[in-house]
N, C-alpha and C positions, 0 to 999 in steps of 0.2 A: 241644904243649899250651900254652896261654897261662898266665902267671902269675896274671893278674887276669880275673875274669869280672865284667862290668859289667851289672847288672840294671837295665835302663831301663824303669820302670813308666810306662805310657801310658793315659790316659783322658781324651779330649775336651779336649786342650790343643794343637791344632794351631798356634795362634798362637805358642806358646813352644817347641814340640818342636824346630824347627830350631836354635834357640840352644842347647838342651841337648846336641844331637848335635854341633854345632860345638865346644862346650867339651870334648867327649870327643876329637874329632879333632885338637885343638890341644894335646893333652897332650904333655909332654916324654918321658913314659914311654910306650912304644908296644907293650909286650908284653901285650896285652889282647884280649879278645873282647867284642862287645856283643850282648847278648841283649835285644831289645826285647819287652816283655811287654804286650800290648794287652788291656785288660779290658772290651772291648765298646764302643770309641769309634764314634760316629756322625758325627763332624765332619770326616772326610776323613784322620784320623791313620793309619788302616790302609793306605789307598792310597798315602799319601805314604811310609810306612815301606817298603812293597814295593818302591819305586824306589831305596831307599838301598843302596849298595854297602858290603860288610863288615859288614852288620847281620843278624843272625839273628832272624827275627821269629816270635814265638809268639802266636797269636790265641786267647784264651779262648773256648770255645764258649758259656759263660754267664758271667755277671758273678761273679767270685770275691771281689771286694774287694781292698784292698791287700795283706793279709798272705797270703791264699790265692794271689794272683798272685805274690808273692815266693817262696812255697814252690814254685810251678811253675817259677820261674826257677832255684831251687836244684836242682831235678830235672835241669835241662838244662845246668847250669854245669859246666865242666871245669877251671877255674882253681883254684890253691891259695888264692887270696884272693878275696873277695867284696866288691864295691862296689855300693852302692845309689845310684840317680840318678832322682829323680822328674822327670817330663817338663817341669815348669815351672821347674826350678832350673838353675843353670849352674855349671860348674867353672872355675877358673882354671888356666893351663897346667901349673903345677908340682905340682898337687894329688896326683895318684897317685905321682909320684916321691918326694915328701917322705914320704908315708905308707909306701911300700914300704921306703925307707931306714930309717925308724924301726922298723918291724917286723923288718927284717933285723938291726938292731942290739940289739933287746930281745926275746929269745925268750919272756920271761914275759908280754909284751903280746899280748893276743888281738885287740884292736880298736884302731883309730886313728881319731880324728876331727880336724877342723880348725877354725880360727877362720874368720870370714867376716862378711858383713853382708847386710842386707836389701835387696832391690830391689822396685820396683813393676812394674806391668804393662808399663811402657815401658822396663824395664831400667835405670831410674835408682836410685842409691842412696837408701834411705830412712832418714832420721835418726830417732833415738829408738827406741822399742819398740813397733812398730806391732801386734804380737800380745800385748802386755802383759808382755813379758820381753825381756831383752837377749840378743844372740846368744850361745849357750852356750860356755862355756869350762871346762876342767878341767886341772889339772896332771897330767902322767903319773904313774900309780901306781894304788893301791887306792882306787877311787872308789865303792865300794858304798854307803856311807852317803850320799854326795852324791846318788846317784840315788834315795834315799828322798824327799829334798825336792823334786826336779823332774827332769824329763827333760832332761838338759843335753847330749844328742847329736842333732844334726839328722840325719835318715835320709841325706840326700844328702851328708853330710859324713863318713859312716862307711865304713871299709874294714876288714874282719874276715877272720880266718883261716878257711878252709873247715873246718878241724878243729873250730872252735867249734860249727858247725851239725851236724857229723857226731856230735859227742859229746852235744850238748844237744837236738838236734831243731830243727826250723824255727820259723817264727813262728806265733803262736796266731792262727788265722783267725777266732776268735770276737770279736776286737776290731775296732772301726771305725777308730780312729785312734791308739790307744795300744799297739798290738802290738809297735812298735819299742822303745818304753820297756821293756816286759817282756823282750824279747829282750836288750837291753843290760844289763838287771839280771842275767839269767841268765849272760851272759858275765862280768860284773864279779864274780859269785860265785866264778868259777874262775880268771880271769885278770886281770891288770892291764889298764888302758886308757891308750893314748897319746894325745898331743895335739900337733898342728902349730900352732904359734903364727902362722904366716904366714896372712893371710886368703886361703882357697882355695875357699870355697864360698859361692855367692850364692843365698840363700833368697828366692824370689819370694813376695810378698804381694799377693794380688788377690782378688776378690770370691768365688771359687769354692774357696778353700782349705778343706780338710777341717777345719782347726782353727777355722773360723768356725761349725761346726755344733755349738753349745754343748751341746745336750741330749743328743746321741749321745756326745760326749766325756764328759759327766758320768756317763753309764751305764758308759762304759769305765773311768773313774777309780774308781768304786765297786768294780768287779770287780778292778781292779789293786790298790787300797789293801787290800782284803781279802786278796788273794793275798800282798802284801808282809807283812802282819800275820802271816800263817801261816808265812811263810818266813824272815823276818829273824832271829827268835830262834836259828836254827841257827848264826848267825855271831857270837854275842855275844862269844865269846873272842877275836875279832880286834881288838876296839876297846876304848878306854878306857871304863870303866863309865858315867861321867857323859855323855860323848858319845853313847854307844849309847842310854842312856835318853832323851836329848833326841830322837834320831831316832825311836824308838818312839812317843814322845809326839806328835811332829809328825805321823807317819803316822795315828795315831788321830784327831787333830783334823782332818786332811784328809779322812779317812773320814766324820767327823761332818758336814763341810760338804757333801760330795757325797750322802750319804744324805738330808740335809735338802733339798738342791737337787732331789733325785729324788723328793720327795714323801714321805719317811719321817722326819719329825722326831722320832719316838720313838726309832728307831734312831740318829739323829744324836745325840740326847742321851746315849744309851748309850755311844757312841764317844767324845763329848767328856768324859764322866765318866772314862772310862779314861785319856784324855790328861791330865786334870787330876791324877789320882793319880800319874801318871808325872812330870809337871812342873807343879806347882801355881802356880808363879810367872809362867806365861805368860798375861798378862792377855787377849790376843786370844782365847784359848780360852774363858775365862770369858764374854767379851762375846758370842761366837757361841753359846755354850750358852744364854744368856739369850734371844738372839735367835730361837731355835728355837720359842719360844712365840708369836712374831708370825706374821701370815699370810706364806705362802711368797713372795709377790711382794714384800713388804717385806724379807724376809730376803735376797732376791737383790739388792735395791737397796743393802743395807748392806754388801755384800762389796766 
């Protein structure tokens, strides 16, 4: 039985898929299995995967989306540790080794992610923040409140204990692109999260990234922010009161923004009002509350 099950999610990225698999084969840690999960590719990915040695290929009979596909992978995985690798991303050779070492040394850690950088379609390093955020980092420890502010764990950078999924369940397939964020939040509720500082994950930015499909992401974010608002109060005793209150206020402000972006300015104002009650000194919340009275296109341009 392998220690690590690698869930290689595939969908119409034959141009990048060989590089993703090469990154796996070049790992200094070799006790793994590769489960390639194709969600209905029509670009030759399925045929290419069929010719690859040492790869178990699962072909979805219908399109399940990212998180339904990952759950299918969990059903077939036999390793005690689960890694996710999207078919357009790349791993550096010591990624798995560093992560396994950290998990072995810290039993309270349920998930480990790594530093890295962005690359473009030609595998060249991309400077700056091409998706509007820096490559995510976190110190090892309790990161739950950090995950209120943003998803700071790249899916392809994550290695988690199988125990986490056994206890908490799999990914929520109702999400389009934020299901990993929700999954990491659920893990962080119960476990610490570890971080490997050595850049080990290359996140490819190109024209077909799911993160470019903003309207679907906004719908995801509204669902996620409402879910966090219901869930976060359960953990109040873990944190310093002022820090916890700021996180609650931020979540309500973010909920106000996505509600407004999704065509519900009345609901957006209600969420902003709750945020202002929690943190009246945050000027940006006041400004965006006022902007909800403007036409939606104007509101979007002001963000």
